[in-house]
N, C-alpha and C positions, 0 to 999 in steps of 0.2 A: 504494500500500500504506500504509494508516494504521497508526500504532502501536497504536491502540485505537479500536474503535467502541463507543459507549455507546448502548444501546437504551432509550429512555425519557427524557422531559424533565421529570420531576417533580423534587422537591428532591434526591433521591439522584443522579439523572443530571446535574442542573445543577451540583451541588457537585463531583461527580467530574470533570466537564468543566473546571471552574475550576481544580482542583488540577493536573490533567494539562496544561492550557494554560499554567499558570504554570511547569510543569516543562519547557516547550518541547517537549512531545510533539505530534505531528501526529495529531489525533483528529477523529472525526466523531460528533456527537451527533444521533441520529436520533429525532425526536419526531413522534408522530401528532396532537399538539395536541388530545388527548381526555382531559384530566385527570379523575381520579376525584372530586376535590373541586370540580368546576366548579359544582355547585349551591350551594356554600357562599357566603354573603354576606361572611364575614370569617373569617380563620384566626387562631388564638390560640396563645399559649404559646411563641412564638419571639421571644426578646428582640431589640429594635429593629424588629421587624416585627409586633408584636401588633396585631391588627385589620386587617391587610392583606387585600385581596381576593385570591383565587387568580390572577386575571388580572394584577393589579398585581405580585404576587410574581414571576410568570414574566417579566413585562416588565422589571422591574428586573434580574433574573438574566441575561436575554438581552442586555441592554445592557452589563452588566459583562463578559460573555464576548466582546463585540466588541473589547475591548482587546487580545485575544490572537490574533495572526494565524494561529496553527497550529490553531485550532478552526474546523471547518466545522459550522454549526448547520443541519441539514437537516430540512425538513418532509416526512415520508413515513411510510407504514405498512409496517413490516417484515413480509414474508411467510414468510421462511425463513432459517435459520442452518445452514450446513454446515461441518463440519470438513474442512480440506484440509491438505496437507503444510506449506504456508507459514503456516498459522494458520486463518483462517475466511473464508468467503464469505457475505456478508449480502445477501439479495435483497429489494428492496421491491416493493410491489404493482404498480408500473408496469413491472417487469422489470429495472430497473437493479441491477447487482451491484457491491458494494463489498467490498474485501479489507482484512483487518486481521490484525495479529499477535495481538492480544488482543481479547476482547469482554467488556464489562460489561453484564449484564442488570439494568436498573433499571426494570423494567416494572410494579412495584407489585402490587396485589391487586385482585381483584373481590369486591364485596360481594353477599351473597345475603340478601335480606330475607324475612320472612314475607309471604305473599301476602294482603295486606289491601287492600280497595278504598279508593282515595283516598290511599294512602300518599305517592305521588310528588307529589301536589299540595301537600303540607306539608313534604316532606323538604328540609332545609336552611333552612327558614323558621321552623317551630315544632316539627318533629320532627327529632331528631338521633341520633347514634350515640355520640359520645365526650363524656362529661361534663367531661373536662379541657379540651376544645376549646370547649364551649358551655354548660357548667354555670353559669358566672358570670352570663351573660345571662338565664338562666332561674331565678335564685335566688328562693326563697320563693314561686314560682308553684305552683298546683295541677298536678302533673305525672302523666302516665301512663307506666308502664314496661312495654313489651311485649317478651317474650323467650320463645323456645322452647329456650333453652340450659340445660344443667344448671348453668351458672355464674351463673344468674340471682341467686342469693342474694348473692354477692359484688358483683354489678353494682348491686343495690338498696342495699346498705350504702354503696357508694361515692357514689351519687347523693344519699343521705340527707344528705351534707355540705352540699349546696346547697339542698335543700328538704325539709321535714318532711311536706309535704302530698303523699303518694304513693299511687297505686293501681297494684298490680302485676298484669299480665295475662299469663297463661301460654298463652293462645290454644289452649285445649283439651287441654293437656298437664299431667300431674301431675309437677311438677319439684321441689317443696319437701317435705321430710319434716316430720313433726309438730313436731320441735324448732325447725326453721327458721321454720315458720309461726307458732309461738308467740312466737318472738323478734320477728318482724316485727309481729305484732299488739300486742305490748306497747309498741311504738314508735308505734302508731296508724296503721300501714300496712295498707291494705285489700288483700286478695288475691282476685282473680277468675280462676277457672280455665276458664270457658266460652270457646268460640271467639269471636274478634273478627270482626265482619262488615265494618265500615268506619270510616274517620275522616271526620268531618264538620266543616265550617267554611267560611270565605270568604277569598279572596285570600291563601291560604297560612297563615292564622291558624286553628289548631285550636280548635274549640269543644266538640265532643262525640266520644265513642267509642261506637259502637253494636255490640252483641253479637248473635250469631245467634239467641239466644233472645228478642230484642226489647228487652233491657235497654239503657239508655243512661246514660252518666255524663258530667258536664261536666268538661272539662280545658282548660287554657290552652296547654299544650305537653307535650312528652314525649321519651322516649328509646326507641329501638327497637334491640334488640341484633341485630346481623347476624352471619352466618358469613362468614369471609374466606378466599378461596382465592388462593394466589400465582399470578400470571400467568407461568407457565413453559412454556406449550405450545410455544413456538418452539424450545426446546432439548431437549424430551423425547426426540426422535428420536436424540439424541447418546448416550443411555445413562447420563445422570447418576445417581449414587446419590441416593436420597431418604430423608428422615426419615419416621417414621410419620405425622407431622403433614401431610405432603405437600410440605414445603419441601425444598430441595436440601441435601444434606450439604455443609458447608463448613468451612474452618478459621476461625481468628479474624479473618481479613482478607478473607473473601469468596471465597477460591479454592474452586472446586468440584472434584469428582473427575475432571473433564475438564480436561486441561492447557490453560492459557491462557484458560479460561472462568471468569468471576467473576460474582458476583451481589451486588447492594447494595440497601439500602432495604427497603421493606415486603415486596417479593417474597422477601427473604432470611429474614426472621424473623416476618412477618405482624403480630405485636403486640409492642409498642405501635405503633399506626399514627398517627404524628404527624410534622409537618413537621421538627421539630428533630432527631428521632431519624433520620429518613431522610437528611437533609442530612449529619449527622455520619457515618453509615454510608457514604455516597457518598464522603466525604473519606477515610475510612480505607481503603476498597477501592481508590481511586485511588492512594493512597500505595503500596499493595501492588503494583499494576500497574507503577508507575514503578520500584519497587525491583526487580521481576523483570526488567523491560526493561534496567535498569542492569546487573544481574548478567550477563545474556546478552551484552551488548554491550561490557562493559568489557575 
């Protein structure tokens, strides 16, 4: 019987494991080794780790966890989470069952991108999502911004901090009102509302964007706005209360409406989706788990 099982080995899960391991809690960190940021060449914005590769980040973290003998770091795919009298039963895809008093879901989010030919050939190399993560490296470049979101205006304004040479593509959608269009045009930002056909280039380097009407524009890099959905399918059967956004209802420390079930990191709040936010949230949630275990046992 573990004190806590943490599902997900991203920054939230890793930092939660560190805090609980240092609190001498017997925990299992179950990780499927399929990080969302695997395509990224380098992660940014995390002090002391700026420019670290995702693999290096996870390796450093895993080695740090080895210092704490009460942490079991397991490589497995969790297939189900069930509530039982003693806490939870967590089953992996091989059929092994683990028991725990508490569970932290640190399963992150899934990204949904516009369906444009060639996107994944450039994703993480010259097409990105987060300007705070990758804007510095693309500064002053001719950029394309592709978005099907009503929040595109704010997205463009943010990216304008890094480059003034912008073309906004709404991929066949009318998302900007006349006032917003006028504001962008006064800044020299071109707006193209026709549907995008494909991204073109070589070896991960974007060169052109082709539209379904045959138009082409030259661009060196760009940002594509995704929709993000929390990965909470494993616990939906437990009857957790949900927010309208699709995330789970929690208190300020990640406690869900199901007793002893917690959620941390991107899966908890979806945005902002950055390493440093997720790690901090994992730490905060782990402290709540330890506090609750302490109150129950003291």
